[in-house]
C-alpha positions as CSV (number, residue, x, y, z in Angstrom):
1,X,-3.9,-62.9,47.3
2,X,-6.4,-60.2,48.5
3,X,-9.3,-59.2,46.3
4,X,-7.7,-55.8,46.0
5,X,-4.4,-57.3,44.7
6,X,-6.3,-59.6,42.4
7,X,-8.1,-56.5,40.9
8,X,-4.7,-54.9,40.2
9,X,-3.3,-58.1,38.6
10,X,-6.3,-58.6,36.3
11,X,-6.4,-54.9,35.4
12,X,-2.8,-55.1,34.2
13,X,-3.5,-58.4,32.3
14,X,-6.5,-56.9,30.5
15,X,-5.1,-53.5,29.9
16,X,-8.1,-52.2,31.8
17,X,-9.1,-49.0,33.5
18,X,-11.5,-48.9,36.5
19,X,-14.0,-46.1,36.7
20,X,-15.8,-45.7,40.0
21,X,-18.8,-43.4,40.7
22,X,-18.9,-41.3,43.8
23,X,-21.7,-43.4,45.3
24,X,-19.9,-46.7,45.2
25,X,-18.7,-48.6,48.3
26,X,-15.4,-47.2,49.8
27,X,-13.5,-50.3,49.1
28,X,-14.5,-50.1,45.4
29,X,-13.5,-46.4,45.3
30,X,-10.1,-47.4,46.7
31,X,-9.2,-49.5,43.6
32,X,-10.3,-46.9,41.1
33,X,-8.1,-45.3,38.5
34,X,-10.7,-42.5,38.5
35,X,-13.5,-41.6,40.9
36,X,-16.1,-39.1,39.9
37,X,-19.4,-38.3,38.2
38,X,-20.7,-40.5,35.4
39,X,-20.0,-38.4,32.4
40,X,-16.7,-37.1,33.6
41,X,-15.5,-40.6,34.1
42,X,-16.5,-41.6,30.6
43,X,-14.7,-38.6,29.1
44,X,-11.5,-39.5,31.0
45,X,-11.6,-43.1,29.9
46,X,-12.0,-42.1,26.3
47,X,-8.6,-40.3,26.5
48,X,-6.7,-43.3,27.7
49,X,-5.1,-46.2,25.7
50,X,-6.9,-48.8,27.8
51,X,-8.6,-51.5,25.9
52,X,-11.1,-52.4,28.6
53,X,-13.3,-50.1,30.8
54,X,-14.8,-51.5,34.0
55,X,-17.5,-49.1,35.1
56,X,-18.4,-49.5,38.7
57,X,-21.8,-47.7,38.7
58,X,-25.1,-48.3,37.1
59,X,-26.2,-49.3,33.6
60,X,-26.6,-46.0,31.9
61,X,-23.1,-44.9,33.0
62,X,-21.5,-47.9,31.4
63,X,-23.6,-47.2,28.2
64,X,-22.3,-43.6,28.2
65,X,-18.7,-44.9,28.4
66,X,-19.4,-47.2,25.4
67,X,-20.9,-44.4,23.4
68,X,-17.8,-42.2,24.0
69,X,-15.4,-45.2,23.6
70,X,-17.0,-47.4,20.9
71,X,-13.8,-49.2,20.2
72,X,-13.2,-50.2,23.8
73,X,-14.7,-53.2,25.7
74,X,-17.0,-51.8,28.5
75,X,-17.9,-54.1,31.4
76,X,-20.6,-53.5,34.0
77,X,-19.5,-55.6,37.1
78,X,-23.1,-56.2,38.3
79,X,-25.7,-56.7,35.5
80,X,-28.5,-55.9,38.0
81,X,-27.1,-52.5,38.9
82,X,-29.7,-50.4,37.1
83,X,-30.9,-46.8,37.6
84,X,-34.5,-46.7,38.7
85,X,-34.9,-43.2,37.3
86,X,-33.6,-44.1,33.9
87,X,-36.0,-47.0,33.8
88,X,-39.0,-44.6,34.4
89,X,-38.7,-43.5,30.7
90,X,-38.7,-45.7,27.6
91,X,-38.3,-44.8,23.9
92,X,-42.1,-44.8,23.4
93,X,-42.4,-42.1,26.1
94,X,-39.9,-39.7,24.6
95,X,-41.3,-40.2,21.1
96,X,-44.8,-39.4,22.3
97,X,-43.6,-36.2,24.0
98,X,-41.8,-35.1,20.8
99,X,-44.9,-35.7,18.7
100,X,-47.1,-33.7,21.2
101,X,-44.6,-30.8,21.2
102,X,-43.1,-30.7,17.7
103,X,-41.6,-27.2,18.1
104,X,-39.9,-28.0,21.4
105,X,-36.2,-28.8,21.8
106,X,-35.5,-32.0,23.7
107,X,-33.0,-32.5,26.5
108,X,-32.2,-35.8,28.2
109,X,-30.4,-35.9,31.5
110,X,-27.4,-38.2,31.2
111,X,-29.2,-40.5,33.6
112,X,-31.0,-42.1,30.7
113,X,-30.5,-45.1,28.5
114,X,-28.7,-45.0,25.1
115,X,-32.2,-45.5,23.5
116,X,-33.4,-42.2,25.0
117,X,-30.2,-40.3,24.2
118,X,-30.6,-41.3,20.6
119,X,-34.0,-39.6,20.4
120,X,-33.2,-36.2,21.8
121,X,-31.4,-33.0,20.6
122,X,-29.0,-32.6,23.4
123,X,-28.0,-34.2,26.8
124,X,-27.2,-32.5,30.1
125,X,-25.6,-33.3,33.5
126,X,-26.7,-32.0,36.8
127,X,-23.9,-29.5,36.7
128,X,-24.7,-28.0,33.3
129,X,-28.4,-28.5,33.0
130,X,-29.2,-24.8,33.4
131,X,-26.5,-23.9,30.9
132,X,-27.7,-26.4,28.3
133,X,-31.3,-25.3,28.5
134,X,-30.2,-21.6,28.2
135,X,-28.3,-22.5,25.0
136,X,-31.4,-23.7,23.2
137,X,-33.3,-21.5,20.8
138,X,-36.8,-22.9,21.3
139,X,-39.0,-21.4,24.0
140,X,-40.4,-24.8,24.8
141,X,-38.1,-27.5,26.1
142,X,-38.8,-31.2,26.7
143,X,-36.8,-32.2,29.7
144,X,-36.5,-35.8,30.7
145,X,-36.6,-37.8,32.9
146,X,-35.9,-36.1,36.3
147,X,-38.7,-33.7,37.2
148,X,-36.9,-32.4,40.3
149,X,-33.9,-31.4,38.3
150,X,-36.3,-29.9,35.8
151,X,-38.0,-27.8,38.5
152,X,-34.5,-26.5,39.5
153,X,-33.6,-25.6,35.9
154,X,-37.0,-23.9,35.4
155,X,-36.3,-21.5,38.3
156,X,-33.3,-20.1,36.6
157,X,-34.6,-20.3,33.0
158,X,-37.9,-18.5,33.3
159,X,-37.9,-17.5,29.6
160,X,-38.3,-21.2,28.7
161,X,-41.3,-23.4,29.3
162,X,-40.0,-26.8,30.4
163,X,-42.2,-29.9,29.6
164,X,-41.3,-32.4,32.3
165,X,-41.5,-36.2,32.5
166,X,-42.6,-37.2,36.0
167,X,-39.4,-39.2,36.8
168,X,-37.3,-39.0,39.9
169,X,-34.3,-40.5,41.7
170,X,-35.8,-42.6,44.5
171,X,-32.7,-42.0,46.7
172,X,-32.7,-38.2,46.3
173,X,-36.5,-37.9,46.4
174,X,-36.4,-39.7,49.8
175,X,-34.6,-36.7,51.3
176,X,-37.1,-34.5,53.2
177,X,-36.9,-31.0,54.8
178,X,-37.3,-32.7,58.2
179,X,-34.2,-34.7,57.6
180,X,-32.2,-31.5,56.9
181,X,-33.6,-29.8,60.0
182,X,-32.6,-32.7,62.2
183,X,-29.0,-32.6,61.0
184,X,-28.9,-28.8,61.2
185,X,-30.0,-29.2,64.9
186,X,-27.1,-31.6,65.5
187,X,-24.6,-29.6,63.5
188,X,-25.7,-25.9,63.7
189,X,-22.5,-24.6,62.3
190,X,-22.5,-26.7,59.2
191,X,-23.4,-25.6,55.7
192,X,-25.9,-27.8,53.7
193,X,-25.1,-28.8,50.2
194,X,-27.8,-30.6,48.2
195,X,-27.9,-32.4,44.9
196,X,-30.4,-30.8,42.4
197,X,-32.2,-34.2,42.1
198,X,-33.6,-33.4,45.5
199,X,-37.2,-32.1,46.0
200,X,-37.8,-28.4,45.5
201,X,-38.7,-28.0,49.2
202,X,-35.3,-29.3,50.2
203,X,-33.4,-27.1,47.7
204,X,-35.3,-24.1,49.2
205,X,-33.6,-24.6,52.5
206,X,-30.0,-25.4,51.7
207,X,-26.9,-23.2,51.4
208,X,-25.8,-24.6,48.0
209,X,-27.2,-26.8,45.2
210,X,-24.4,-28.6,43.4
211,X,-23.6,-31.7,41.4
212,X,-21.4,-34.3,43.0
213,X,-18.2,-32.7,41.6
214,X,-19.6,-29.3,42.3
215,X,-19.9,-30.3,46.0
216,X,-16.2,-31.0,46.1
217,X,-15.4,-27.6,44.6
218,X,-17.8,-25.8,46.9
219,X,-16.4,-27.5,50.0
220,X,-12.8,-26.7,49.0
221,X,-13.5,-23.1,48.3
222,X,-15.7,-22.4,51.4
223,X,-14.4,-21.0,54.6
224,X,-16.7,-23.3,56.5
225,X,-15.2,-26.4,58.1
226,X,-18.4,-28.5,58.4
227,X,-20.9,-29.6,55.8
228,X,-24.1,-31.6,55.7
229,X,-24.2,-33.5,52.4
230,X,-27.7,-34.1,51.0
231,X,-27.0,-36.8,48.5
232,X,-26.1,-40.5,48.5
233,X,-24.1,-41.3,51.7
234,X,-20.9,-42.5,50.0
235,X,-20.2,-39.0,48.7
236,X,-19.0,-38.2,52.2
237,X,-16.3,-40.8,51.8
238,X,-15.0,-39.1,48.7
239,X,-15.2,-35.7,50.3
240,X,-13.3,-37.0,53.4
241,X,-10.6,-38.5,51.1
242,X,-10.1,-35.3,49.1
243,X,-10.6,-32.7,51.9
244,X,-9.4,-34.4,55.1
245,X,-9.1,-31.2,57.1
246,X,-12.9,-30.6,56.9
247,X,-15.9,-32.5,58.4
248,X,-18.7,-33.9,56.3
249,X,-22.0,-35.3,57.7
250,X,-24.2,-37.7,55.6
251,X,-28.0,-37.9,55.9
252,X,-28.8,-41.2,57.7
253,X,-30.4,-43.8,55.4
254,X,-29.8,-42.0,52.1
255,X,-28.5,-45.0,50.2
256,X,-28.8,-46.1,46.6
257,X,-29.2,-49.9,46.8
258,X,-28.2,-50.4,43.1
259,X,-24.9,-48.6,43.6
260,X,-24.2,-50.9,46.5
261,X,-24.5,-54.1,44.4
262,X,-21.0,-53.7,43.1
263,X,-18.2,-55.0,45.4
264,X,-14.5,-56.1,44.9
265,X,-15.5,-59.6,44.0
266,X,-17.8,-58.2,41.3
267,X,-14.8,-56.3,39.8
268,X,-12.6,-59.4,39.9
269,X,-15.3,-61.5,38.2
270,X,-15.8,-58.9,35.5
271,X,-12.1,-58.8,34.7
272,X,-11.5,-62.5,35.1
273,X,-14.4,-63.6,32.9
274,X,-14.7,-60.5,30.8
275,X,-18.4,-60.6,31.6
276,X,-21.4,-58.2,31.3
277,X,-20.1,-56.4,28.3
278,X,-22.1,-53.4,27.2
279,X,-23.4,-53.9,23.6
280,X,-25.3,-51.0,21.9
281,X,-26.6,-51.3,18.3
282,X,-24.4,-49.3,15.9
283,X,-27.2,-47.0,14.8
284,X,-28.3,-46.2,18.3
285,X,-24.7,-45.7,19.4
286,X,-24.1,-43.1,16.6
287,X,-27.3,-41.2,17.3
288,X,-26.8,-41.2,21.0
289,X,-23.3,-39.8,20.6
290,X,-24.5,-36.6,18.9
291,X,-26.5,-35.2,21.9
292,X,-23.5,-36.0,24.2
293,X,-21.1,-34.2,21.9
294,X,-23.5,-31.2,21.6
295,X,-23.6,-31.0,25.4
296,X,-19.8,-31.2,25.8
297,X,-19.5,-28.3,23.4
298,X,-21.7,-26.3,25.7
299,X,-19.4,-27.1,28.6
300,X,-19.7,-27.8,32.3
301,X,-21.7,-25.9,34.8
302,X,-20.9,-25.6,38.6
């Protein structure tokens, strides 16, 4: 039996649903019930009657699934699949910022641990970060942990003063203006779409700044037939799958090594052994859920 068939057999046996982030390996995307961005996947899983969620992504994503589906068993196929940016901020860091700025509202990007979510007023995604910050009443806003995303939000929300944590996504921060120029030279007719976790200098030179799901919508609606995609390279596989009549070019070398730790054998092992279950203390889980619910009430962005 192939690994793919084994995944399907075990999924049925466990009454499981498989969630796969856009940056996962193509063969993992191909066995998914849902492929998408981290929060959108968790929201979809919460609406199903599956008893088990296998989240093929990184640790904070599986935690978000657990927060929104506390009665389900959530498994992370590879325990070492962590988010470097999320690890750049601990609870002591956010508590210190709140003590230093007691009048500020606090916003945590969903790319944070449950411990961080439990300490803030509201969460945001890359698609609705501007909308979330605009919804707040305070003129000062603590924004953690991604400074690049914070800079992008600050450009739109000039009436707010954002207090940023100096975190970043190593994969997106590795993208340089020179890399964009090289690809534009090779594909002069292509539009460039970049993720807002990229550096400000990169965002200054692209045609559109979008979340991963926003990239899909932009490409579908655009008259252009060619696109350079400034995010993790596997996003191009998803775009090709959904929009086969258009051409998408990745930036060479833009790879998240932690996203690549999960493979089909990892998924089989998780389902077979019911291993790497996400456990969040009840008090943390309840406090972390509130900022996510507040964010969902604000709605999506692009």
